[in-house]
Each structure stands twice: as structure tokens, then as C-alpha cells.
Backbone as CSV, one residue per row, in Angstrom:
resi,resn,N_x,N_y,N_z,CA_x,CA_y,CA_z,C_x,C_y,C_z
1,UNK,121.940,116.602,61.005,120.440,117.759,60.921,120.641,117.580,62.881
2,UNK,119.930,119.233,62.799,119.798,119.178,63.986,118.860,118.600,65.109
3,UNK,119.109,118.443,66.001,118.136,117.785,66.770,117.300,118.553,67.768
4,UNK,115.631,118.394,67.690,115.006,119.091,68.388,114.472,118.021,69.389
5,UNK,114.912,119.507,70.913,114.350,118.134,72.072,113.224,119.114,72.616
6,UNK,111.908,118.718,73.028,110.721,119.670,73.131,110.597,118.704,75.030
7,UNK,110.972,119.659,75.609,111.183,118.933,76.865,109.699,119.180,77.301
8,UNK,108.634,119.994,76.911,107.222,120.356,77.490,106.609,119.266,76.763
9,UNK,107.041,118.722,75.616,106.000,117.666,75.200,106.264,116.403,75.445
10,UNK,107.678,116.632,76.570,107.979,115.243,77.019,107.471,114.905,78.134
11,UNK,107.442,116.433,78.808,107.107,115.744,80.594,105.626,116.017,80.179
12,UNK,104.558,116.413,79.364,103.014,116.267,79.692,102.930,114.766,79.066
13,UNK,103.796,114.304,77.780,103.509,112.946,77.437,103.506,111.457,78.957
14,UNK,104.889,112.196,79.665,104.875,111.018,80.666,104.132,111.383,81.687
15,UNK,103.301,112.820,81.958,102.704,112.782,83.164,101.184,112.470,82.524
16,UNK,100.945,112.007,81.342,99.575,111.648,80.793,99.584,109.864,81.037
17,UNK,100.987,109.385,80.705,100.818,108.060,80.873,100.699,107.518,82.803
18,UNK,101.634,108.835,83.422,101.595,107.951,84.839,100.384,108.305,85.287
19,UNK,100.010,109.778,85.189,98.554,109.913,86.056,97.552,109.091,84.927
20,UNK,97.163,109.574,83.591,96.016,109.007,83.173,95.775,107.168,83.222
21,UNK,96.983,106.953,82.398,97.321,105.238,82.954,97.542,104.551,83.920
22,UNK,98.446,104.603,84.532,99.001,104.119,85.259,97.918,104.425,86.858
23,UNK,98.455,105.545,87.172,97.416,105.531,88.497,95.908,105.540,88.447
24,UNK,95.649,106.061,87.461,94.063,105.914,87.438,93.497,104.692,86.838
25,UNK,93.999,103.796,86.176,93.571,102.760,85.712,94.419,101.633,86.536
26,UNK,95.542,101.114,85.873,96.464,100.266,86.217,96.552,99.831,87.692
27,UNK,96.881,100.877,88.378,96.361,100.773,90.458,94.803,100.255,90.656
28,UNK,94.393,101.289,89.966,92.543,101.018,90.343,92.381,99.494,90.145
29,UNK,93.043,99.104,88.883,92.188,97.728,88.601,93.188,96.309,89.355
30,UNK,93.849,97.395,90.193,94.821,96.400,91.002,94.510,95.849,92.532
31,UNK,93.668,96.741,92.704,92.946,96.821,93.987,92.401,95.167,94.091
32,UNK,91.650,95.056,93.648,90.473,93.794,93.824,91.437,92.610,93.753
33,UNK,92.710,92.310,92.668,93.467,91.808,93.239,94.281,91.380,94.489
34,UNK,94.526,92.710,94.495,95.366,92.843,95.978,95.073,92.401,97.427
35,UNK,93.677,93.116,97.236,92.894,92.559,98.275,92.054,91.305,98.079
36,UNK,92.168,90.537,96.947,91.697,89.089,97.308,92.687,88.105,97.724
37,UNK,91.797,87.172,97.431,92.358,85.997,98.207,93.719,84.788,97.347
38,UNK,93.576,85.163,96.088,94.414,84.479,95.205,96.011,85.181,95.438
39,UNK,96.649,84.206,96.347,97.891,84.833,96.941,99.113,84.934,95.658
40,UNK,98.631,83.705,94.981,99.641,83.856,93.365,99.529,84.840,92.669
41,UNK,98.390,85.488,92.584,97.807,86.654,91.912,98.213,88.049,92.064
42,UNK,98.407,88.137,93.473,99.002,88.847,94.449,100.215,89.029,94.672
43,UNK,101.355,88.557,94.440,102.735,88.275,94.261,102.756,88.986,92.670
44,UNK,102.172,88.020,91.812,102.303,88.443,90.663,102.441,89.896,90.177
45,UNK,101.198,90.576,90.870,100.528,92.193,90.635,101.366,92.931,91.649
46,UNK,101.699,92.622,92.225,102.593,93.407,93.055,104.250,93.269,92.852
47,UNK,104.626,92.318,92.261,105.951,92.644,91.554,106.071,93.485,90.102
48,UNK,104.407,93.294,89.200,104.749,94.097,88.513,104.728,95.330,88.748
49,UNK,103.786,95.865,89.704,103.605,97.365,89.923,105.145,97.542,90.717
50,UNK,105.621,97.081,91.488,107.046,97.533,91.749,108.164,97.636,90.685
51,UNK,107.952,96.746,89.905,108.661,97.023,88.565,108.541,98.053,87.439
52,UNK,106.820,98.387,87.323,106.933,99.906,86.912,107.258,101.119,87.533
53,UNK,107.053,100.857,88.721,106.692,102.447,89.664,108.555,102.042,89.388
54,UNK,109.227,101.226,89.751,110.718,101.850,89.231,110.994,101.957,88.089
55,UNK,110.683,101.716,87.467,110.628,102.353,85.639,110.203,103.393,85.445
56,UNK,109.291,104.042,86.260,108.533,104.995,86.237,109.266,106.352,86.854
57,UNK,109.720,106.200,87.941,110.832,106.820,88.697,112.381,106.724,87.573
58,UNK,112.986,106.232,87.082,113.578,106.425,86.279,113.328,107.093,85.153
59,UNK,112.055,107.194,84.325,111.727,107.914,83.403,111.104,109.634,83.624
60,UNK,111.180,109.295,84.882,110.611,111.074,85.618,112.152,111.468,85.903
61,UNK,112.981,110.785,85.968,114.243,111.421,87.018,115.025,112.814,86.022
62,UNK,115.120,112.462,84.324,115.962,114.442,83.900,114.535,115.229,84.054
63,UNK,113.459,115.194,84.239,112.402,116.353,84.702,112.330,116.775,86.005
64,UNK,112.198,115.740,87.088,112.490,116.223,88.764,112.895,115.364,89.385
65,UNK,114.897,115.582,88.700,115.495,114.717,89.801,115.871,115.031,91.210
66,UNK,116.034,115.763,91.689,115.869,115.866,93.245,114.323,114.854,93.805
67,UNK,113.670,115.117,93.216,112.385,114.201,93.724,112.438,112.555,93.523
68,UNK,113.362,112.420,92.246,113.046,111.193,92.081,114.343,110.533,92.424
69,UNK,115.279,111.269,92.615,116.439,110.935,93.480,115.897,110.352,95.167
70,UNK,115.196,111.158,95.743,114.342,110.855,97.008,114.299,109.443,97.083
71,UNK,113.408,109.464,95.560,112.132,108.313,95.849,113.226,107.112,95.663
72,UNK,114.119,107.158,94.914,115.020,106.113,94.389,115.846,105.693,95.531
73,UNK,116.167,106.365,96.399,117.143,105.816,97.870,115.922,105.366,98.621
74,UNK,114.597,105.299,98.488,113.820,104.347,99.441,113.953,103.230,98.612
75,UNK,114.024,102.771,97.413,113.782,101.968,96.912,114.877,101.228,96.492
76,UNK,116.338,101.792,96.387,117.316,101.162,96.507,117.909,100.643,97.829
77,UNK,117.997,99.036,97.815,118.674,98.604,98.974,120.433,99.281,99.461
78,UNK,120.973,99.446,98.181,122.447,99.415,98.401,121.788,101.281,98.264
79,UNK,122.552,102.130,98.821,122.611,103.976,98.878,123.299,104.318,97.978
80,UNK,124.461,103.109,97.998,125.826,103.729,96.508,125.243,103.829,94.953
81,UNK,124.078,103.108,95.009,123.286,103.175,93.472,122.652,104.471,93.232
82,UNK,123.084,105.483,92.870,122.372,106.538,92.874,121.438,106.691,91.494
83,UNK,120.528,106.804,91.200,119.708,107.051,90.119,120.180,107.766,88.730
84,UNK,120.844,108.826,88.830,121.190,109.374,88.055,122.923,109.088,87.625
85,UNK,122.850,107.143,87.834,124.192,106.376,87.322,123.609,105.105,86.532
86,UNK,121.798,105.246,86.624,121.261,104.158,86.156,121.188,104.604,84.545
87,UNK,121.110,103.272,83.884,120.356,103.714,82.663,118.985,104.019,82.224
88,UNK,118.781,105.061,81.159,117.544,105.294,80.942,117.216,104.456,80.260
89,UNK,115.407,104.553,80.818,114.468,103.655,79.983,114.195,103.830,78.784
90,UNK,113.867,102.592,77.924,114.225,102.520,76.323,113.050,101.524,76.159
91,UNK,112.432,101.778,74.725,111.795,100.993,74.947,111.828,99.650,74.178
92,UNK,110.889,98.401,74.749,111.207,97.254,74.777,109.803,96.524,73.714
93,UNK,110.582,96.351,72.783,109.348,95.949,72.298,109.034,94.564,72.583
94,UNK,109.662,93.359,73.366,109.220,92.199,73.645,108.083,92.963,74.761
95,UNK,107.707,94.140,75.134,107.054,93.956,76.195,106.036,94.566,75.683
96,UNK,105.710,94.833,74.669,104.550,95.306,73.551,103.489,94.299,73.703
97,UNK,102.077,94.869,73.733,101.275,93.963,73.732,100.058,95.018,72.862
98,UNK,100.054,94.730,71.788,99.087,95.784,70.760,97.393,95.110,70.839
99,UNK,97.506,93.933,71.016,96.186,93.027,71.005,95.825,93.518,72.892
100,UNK,96.557,92.813,73.782,96.108,93.510,74.563,95.648,94.912,74.912
101,UNK,96.542,95.389,74.517,96.432,97.350,74.739,95.248,97.674,73.451
102,UNK,95.153,97.017,72.749,93.497,97.711,72.398,92.267,96.846,72.554
103,UNK,92.180,95.679,73.264,91.233,95.765,74.424,90.655,96.404,75.312
104,UNK,92.243,96.343,76.265,92.379,97.397,77.254,91.528,99.158,76.967
105,UNK,92.072,99.390,76.157,91.436,101.061,75.539,89.924,101.010,75.243
106,UNK,89.071,99.653,74.961,88.062,99.916,74.789,87.277,99.405,75.973
107,UNK,88.038,98.592,77.137,87.570,98.563,78.218,87.551,99.655,79.011
108,UNK,88.690,100.710,78.748,88.907,102.116,79.731,87.181,102.737,78.702
109,UNK,86.906,102.818,77.396,85.828,103.746,77.009,84.383,103.115,77.716
110,UNK,84.629,102.129,78.044,83.207,101.298,78.097,82.965,101.841,80.156
111,UNK,84.565,101.880,80.651,84.203,101.896,82.002,83.700,103.569,82.122
112,UNK,84.619,104.510,81.234,84.349,105.764,81.139,82.925,106.280,80.936
113,UNK,82.365,105.517,79.851,80.835,105.470,79.491,80.185,105.348,80.425
114,UNK,80.097,104.159,81.424,79.486,104.028,82.349,79.682,105.284,83.273
115,UNK,80.697,105.700,83.852,80.810,106.784,84.892,80.045,108.291,84.190
116,UNK,79.864,108.510,82.763,79.779,109.379,82.405,77.865,109.299,82.287
117,UNK,77.371,108.053,82.230,76.229,107.863,82.067,75.581,108.032,83.851
118,UNK,75.991,107.549,84.338,75.575,107.922,85.930,75.824,109.446,86.680
119,UNK,76.843,110.066,86.392,77.057,111.445,86.301,76.047,112.178,86.012
120,UNK,75.512,111.613,84.586,74.135,112.659,83.640,72.954,112.720,84.232
121,UNK,72.528,111.714,85.294,71.712,111.145,85.528,71.723,111.549,87.265
122,UNK,72.637,112.242,88.122,72.928,112.617,88.792,73.076,111.495,90.004
123,UNK,73.446,110.182,89.449,73.655,108.992,90.252,74.738,108.878,91.584
124,UNK,73.965,108.774,92.600,75.430,108.675,93.779,76.420,107.562,93.712
125,UNK,77.546,107.861,93.858,78.776,106.759,93.139,78.688,105.718,94.143
126,UNK,77.849,105.710,95.182,77.578,104.068,95.963,76.346,103.451,95.500
127,UNK,75.987,104.013,94.393,74.632,103.410,94.213,74.497,102.559,93.123
128,UNK,74.555,100.832,93.636,74.580,99.704,92.786,74.186,99.851,91.479
129,UNK,74.354,99.666,90.686,73.803,99.673,89.198,74.303,98.197,89.061
130,UNK,73.184,97.817,87.277,73.263,96.591,86.693,73.493,97.413,85.298
131,UNK,74.749,96.772,84.680,74.840,97.717,83.323,75.145,96.078,82.287
132,UNK,74.578,97.096,81.481,74.620,95.872,80.174,74.972,96.340,78.925
133,UNK,75.665,95.219,78.222,76.611,95.495,77.305,76.417,94.740,76.045
134,UNK,76.278,95.329,74.938,76.082,94.715,73.500,77.143,95.277,72.487
135,UNK,77.543,94.085,72.170,78.659,94.365,71.128,78.782,93.410,69.833
136,UNK,79.316,93.947,68.787,79.706,92.387,67.998,81.164,91.848,67.866
137,UNK,81.588,92.434,68.793,83.299,92.346,68.693,83.734,91.148,69.742
138,UNK,83.802,89.616,69.354,83.544,88.841,69.722,84.731,88.958,71.090
139,UNK,85.850,88.961,70.895,87.273,89.028,71.671,87.017,89.789,73.007
140,UNK,86.235,91.318,72.635,85.879,92.466,73.636,85.086,91.780,74.251
141,UNK,83.894,91.217,74.201,82.738,90.436,74.569,83.618,89.331,75.769
142,UNK,84.600,88.893,75.410,85.280,87.618,76.043,86.322,88.145,77.207
143,UNK,86.735,89.671,76.599,87.799,90.580,77.592,87.062,91.075,78.720
144,UNK,85.166,90.926,78.354,84.588,92.125,79.799,84.189,90.756,80.173
145,UNK,83.539,89.404,79.677,83.355,88.511,80.466,84.245,88.158,81.368
146,UNK,85.709,87.969,81.499,86.833,87.406,82.072,87.113,88.980,83.008
147,UNK,86.594,89.980,82.971,86.811,91.080,83.993,85.198,91.358,84.087
148,UNK,84.590,90.325,84.818,83.238,90.556,84.722,82.763,90.802,86.765
149,UNK,83.879,91.163,86.874,83.907,91.841,88.580,83.822,93.166,88.629
150,UNK,83.893,93.096,87.451,83.268,94.861,86.855,82.166,95.594,86.135
151,UNK,81.682,94.332,85.567,80.318,93.982,84.657,79.866,92.527,84.847
152,UNK,78.716,92.602,85.528,78.880,91.323,86.063,77.256,90.825,85.539
153,UNK,76.468,91.594,85.006,75.290,91.060,84.440,74.840,91.900,82.977
154,UNK,75.272,90.683,81.892,74.960,90.823,80.939,73.802,90.504,80.294
155,UNK,73.099,91.749,79.236,71.592,90.864,79.177,71.285,90.598,77.399
156,UNK,70.900,90.247,77.125,69.880,89.850,75.926,69.144,90.821,75.051
157,UNK,68.623,91.495,75.846,67.427,92.591,75.361,67.793,94.049,75.610
158,UNK,67.863,94.573,74.336,67.562,96.384,75.419,67.076,96.759,76.207
159,UNK,67.169,97.158,77.628,66.153,97.896,79.008,65.580,98.946,77.958
160,UNK,64.137,99.284,78.612,63.320,100.577,78.476,64.288,101.228,79.951
161,UNK,63.813,102.658,79.788,64.105,103.268,80.875,65.316,103.488,81.441
162,UNK,66.376,103.325,80.373,67.675,103.353,80.832,68.401,104.370,80.049
163,UNK,69.494,104.711,80.700,70.233,105.635,80.378,71.435,104.692,79.352
164,UNK,71.818,105.708,78.239,72.233,104.599,77.220,73.545,105.453,76.611
165,UNK,74.536,104.636,75.833,75.327,105.315,75.467,76.346,104.439,74.436
166,UNK,76.331,104.949,72.955,76.951,103.940,72.100,78.771,104.304,71.919
167,UNK,79.442,103.537,72.031,80.775,103.880,71.928,81.100,103.289,70.107
168,UNK,82.183,103.580,69.475,82.275,102.785,68.064,82.137,101.269,68.568
169,UNK,82.494,100.760,69.196,81.875,99.393,69.864,81.305,98.588,70.389
170,UNK,80.383,99.019,71.392,80.384,98.947,72.750,78.540,99.609,72.542
171,UNK,77.567,98.971,72.914,76.784,100.137,73.249,76.188,99.509,74.980
172,UNK,76.074,100.651,75.762,75.688,100.925,77.117,74.804,100.859,77.463
173,UNK,74.100,100.218,78.414,72.987,100.452,79.140,73.102,100.092,80.641
174,UNK,71.782,100.973,81.458,72.129,101.351,82.571,70.253,101.315,83.079
175,UNK,69.906,99.965,83.195,68.392,100.673,84.112,68.518,101.696,85.392
176,UNK,67.428,102.222,85.164,67.447,103.215,85.969,66.166,103.223,86.828
177,UNK,65.394,102.605,86.073,63.541,102.109,86.673,64.221,101.880,88.170
178,UNK,63.402,102.042,89.533,63.104,101.893,90.524,64.608,102.734,91.174
179,UNK,65.940,103.108,90.594,67.169,104.184,90.927,67.046,105.460,91.065
180,UNK,66.237,106.188,90.444,65.974,107.387,90.601,64.607,107.520,89.932
181,UNK,64.198,109.030,90.047,63.111,109.182,90.182,63.021,109.840,88.366
182,UNK,62.387,108.611,87.558,62.532,108.862,86.288,61.995,110.355,85.705
183,UNK,60.594,111.010,86.152,60.030,112.317,85.840,60.954,113.554,86.184
184,UNK,61.394,113.134,87.464,62.445,114.183,88.326,63.638,114.416,86.835
185,UNK,64.043,113.513,86.608,65.755,113.837,86.089,64.920,113.742,84.714
186,UNK,63.632,113.719,84.017,63.491,114.224,82.423,63.118,115.459,83.088
187,UNK,62.640,116.038,83.394,62.362,117.769,83.758,63.746,118.259,84.107
188,UNK,64.663,117.796,84.531,65.934,118.130,84.959,66.605,118.223,83.707
189,UNK,66.359,117.553,82.818,66.875,117.426,81.386,66.332,118.252,80.536
190,UNK,65.538,118.081,80.397,64.779,119.488,80.168,64.961,120.601,80.378
191,UNK,64.622,121.342,81.268,65.486,122.336,81.671,67.304,122.027,80.935
192,UNK,68.245,121.222,81.026,69.136,121.453,80.936,69.113,121.750,78.988
193,UNK,68.378,120.966,78.731,68.328,121.183,77.360,68.117,122.643,76.768
194,UNK,67.243,123.363,77.227,66.673,124.490,76.941,67.950,125.977,77.261
195,UNK,68.396,125.442,78.455,69.637,126.463,78.673,70.592,126.066,77.473
196,UNK,71.073,124.881,76.930,72.133,124.733,76.260,72.402,125.000,74.962
197,UNK,70.320,125.177,74.277,69.953,125.281,73.424,69.785,127.078,72.837
198,UNK,69.845,127.691,74.093,70.189,128.748,74.270,71.423,129.835,73.848
199,UNK,72.452,128.756,74.270,73.322,128.968,74.282,74.153,128.613,73.187
200,UNK,73.904,127.785,72.622,74.388,127.281,71.075,73.526,128.165,70.117
201,UNK,72.332,128.899,70.293,71.175,129.759,69.786,72.690,131.248,69.394
202,UNK,73.238,131.484,70.609,73.969,132.904,70.892,75.132,132.253,69.828
203,UNK,75.921,131.251,70.167,76.980,130.802,69.232,76.539,130.947,67.725
204,UNK,75.320,129.961,67.379,75.295,129.632,65.992,75.070,131.138,65.373
205,UNK,74.407,132.620,66.177,74.416,133.421,65.442,75.519,134.391,64.889
206,UNK,76.561,134.038,66.011,77.957,134.422,65.447,78.478,133.667,63.713
207,UNK,78.385,132.538,63.729,78.828,131.660,62.799,77.622,132.086,61.493
208,UNK,76.815,132.426,61.965,75.974,132.875,60.708,75.986,134.407,60.227
209,UNK,76.730,134.985,60.978,77.023,136.525,60.900,78.552,136.288,59.786
210,UNK,78.054,136.813,58.326,79.223,136.631,57.558,80.622,138.073,57.885
211,UNK,79.982,138.774,58.636,80.619,140.190,59.094,81.832,139.805,59.972
212,UNK,81.138,138.742,61.290,82.004,138.261,61.968,83.144,136.880,61.896
213,UNK,82.562,136.455,60.708,83.039,135.334,60.296,84.326,136.081,59.611
214,UNK,84.299,137.025,58.786,85.195,137.597,57.563,86.116,138.328,58.481
215,UNK,85.823,138.883,59.546,86.859,139.635,60.283,87.493,139.181,61.314
216,UNK,87.182,138.212,62.170,87.738,137.587,63.365,88.738,136.938,63.209
217,UNK,89.683,137.163,64.382,90.978,136.072,64.217,90.246,134.924,63.816
218,UNK,91.646,134.141,62.895,91.277,132.685,62.572,91.187,131.758,64.130
219,UNK,91.881,132.014,65.270,91.498,131.356,66.695,90.462,131.737,66.974
220,UNK,90.198,133.074,66.847,88.654,133.232,67.335,87.325,132.515,66.981
221,UNK,87.496,132.224,65.440,86.532,131.742,64.684,87.030,129.844,65.001
222,UNK,87.459,129.630,65.201,88.086,128.563,65.977,87.465,127.728,67.079
223,UNK,87.545,128.660,68.090,86.737,128.874,68.920,85.267,128.883,69.177
224,UNK,84.712,129.699,68.336,83.447,129.906,68.215,82.773,128.424,67.482
225,UNK,83.315,127.607,66.523,83.133,126.676,65.613,83.243,125.068,66.981
226,UNK,84.364,125.484,67.716,84.494,124.171,68.734,83.456,124.573,69.484
227,UNK,82.950,125.468,70.066,81.712,125.487,70.952,80.912,125.258,70.798
228,UNK,80.294,125.720,69.273,78.968,125.240,68.326,79.077,123.481,68.198
229,UNK,80.280,122.987,68.083,80.123,121.483,67.733,80.151,120.778,69.261
230,UNK,80.356,121.515,70.409,80.205,120.781,71.421,79.119,120.887,72.042
231,UNK,78.027,122.163,71.904,76.945,122.285,72.314,75.817,121.597,71.814
232,UNK,76.348,121.012,70.341,75.518,120.133,69.220,75.871,119.004,69.783
233,UNK,76.589,118.307,70.158,76.745,116.885,71.064,76.383,116.663,72.123
234,UNK,76.395,118.121,73.368,75.982,117.699,74.305,73.853,117.701,74.349
235,UNK,73.547,118.486,73.551,71.983,118.691,73.005,71.710,116.861,72.486
236,UNK,72.265,116.246,71.355,72.324,115.365,70.816,72.238,114.069,72.140
237,UNK,73.389,114.238,72.864,73.790,113.465,73.800,72.202,113.203,75.291
238,UNK,71.769,114.595,75.086,70.602,114.700,76.056,68.971,114.208,75.377
239,UNK,69.225,114.264,74.240,68.273,113.998,73.899,67.930,112.437,73.645
240,UNK,69.009,111.868,73.367,69.100,110.194,73.404,68.865,110.006,74.969
241,UNK,68.850,110.749,76.026,68.853,110.005,77.264,67.386,110.306,77.125
242,UNK,66.873,111.360,76.723,65.317,111.342,77.012,64.618,110.245,76.588
243,UNK,64.923,109.909,75.200,64.107,109.178,74.092,64.431,107.688,74.886
244,UNK,65.528,107.357,75.890,66.015,106.224,76.793,64.647,106.001,77.783
245,UNK,64.324,107.176,78.661,63.467,107.066,79.370,62.194,106.777,78.530
246,UNK,61.626,107.085,77.895,60.282,106.726,77.154,59.966,105.297,77.357
């Protein structure tokens, strides 16, 4: 059987892991520990970061060999040990943690949701906020509580005049009263909804045009359908935000 090697897919997968997971999340979530006062926790996290970085450099070597070899020379005390002669990274089932990975992915969903809510109401990054979370998933609730330096305020009642977002496992609320001019935000969202509605009507007219749908190339029809779906989701999201302000 002939083997197929997809260099592009391998590069994309490694890039996604390094940039989206290791840099955007693991390093960011390590900062509180590294700048904290728990010396033992600092050593453990720094050791794990170094281990991961060395493995990442090895993983990247077939793709960017000259760069990784230069980085390796700074990491390896014995300069005669070239990275090109090291064993390549292989999957180790002993390091796998499905339950921890599942909770971490949900944590990322929640954090991303908070970021998106802040962005949707033009809230400044430096503005401090309360985040209120509701979930029936007890393990997730405990996980969030254990990481409460990110989510310090958990509530029992769903707050009014809040921006909200629902994931498949958690409802997220950010109370906005006193933080922003709610009337101004309502008017801004209504104007944005009107613009989005007009854009959606243009796309919808194409979907309802049988002549267009029958004769347009498949990729064009797929693009129009995707645009329609995105506009619908955007309108639904903005409507939910408006309702939460009332």
C-alpha cells in the first residue's frame, strides 16, 4: 500500500497546536503561576514549559529545520548533539488526559465567550467585570471554581441588563449596568442589526432565485448558503443581546 504524506496538513496541524493551544492558552494561563508566590508551583510549571518547548522544536524540525536547529543549539548544553540526530516526537498514551482535556476545552469555550461578549458591547480590555456562570455540569463547575482567579464571582440568579452567551454546557452573563451606557449600546446594536438585515436580504434573494441556484457553480452556491447562515447567527446573537438589556 502506498503511503500518502500531506506536508501541508501536517504543517497546519502543528501550527494550530503551537499557536492556538500552547502560545494562546498554556503560556497565558502560566503567567499567574510564574509571577505568583508559590515557588514549588513555579518550578513545576517552568519545567513543564521547558519540556513542551523542547518537544515542539523537535516536532517542527522537518518543516523549518534551519530555524529549529539554531533554537536547539541554544537549548542543548552539549553543542555536538544536533537536533537532526534526535529521536522524533511520537505519541505517548501515558501523557494523555482525556478528562482534563475535555474540561480545558470547555474552559476555553467559556473564556472565548467572555471575550466575544466584551467585544460585542465595545468594552475596553482594561475594564474589570463580573462574570456569572450557570452550568449543570458539576465537574466543570468545580474546575471553574478551582480556577476562580479567572472567574471570581459566581451567582445564583441570572442578572438583568447583562450581555449573555450560551454554549452547549454553560450560560455566561456579564452584568453591564454601570459599566457602559446601555441606551447607547441598544441604539448601536439596532443600527448594526439593520445593516446586517439588509445584507442578509441580498443573500436571501439569491437563495430564493431558482435560476441562480440551478445555474451557479456548486462552490458559489455553497458560499451564498454559508453567508446566509452567518448572517442569521449574527442577527440571532444581536437579538439575544438586545433582549438581555431589557
